[in-house]
C-alpha positions, 0 to 999 in steps of 0.5 A: 502496464497495470503490473507491481513486479514482486511486491510481497504480501503479508496478513493482516495479522501480522500488522494488526498494530502498524500505524496505519493511515489514510490519506485525508483526500480518500473518498468514503467508499476508494480508500486505501490505508498505508502504515510507515514500518520503519526498520527491516527490509519492508518499509511501507504497507499498503492495504485496501481500507474496505479489506482491513482484514484481507492482504497487506502489500509490503514495499521497500523505500525505491519500490515505494517511491516508484509504486507512488510516481507511477500512480501520478503518471495513471500507470494503473489506471483501469480506464 
């Protein structure tokens, strides 16, 4: 199943100063950026590097670990 439940999103403007980083394994046109947020209910922010002004997904620690685990097992693959 390709759903991420209860994942809030915010505008990119509210996280403009976040320490965004792109994986060194990312391809030229197929990248996401991650920013650790440190404090508060959201621990990690995720956005599309091609649309930096677009929506940002926020994850708490457990949600982020679940997202990473699902990504590694192919849970979100479109094929």
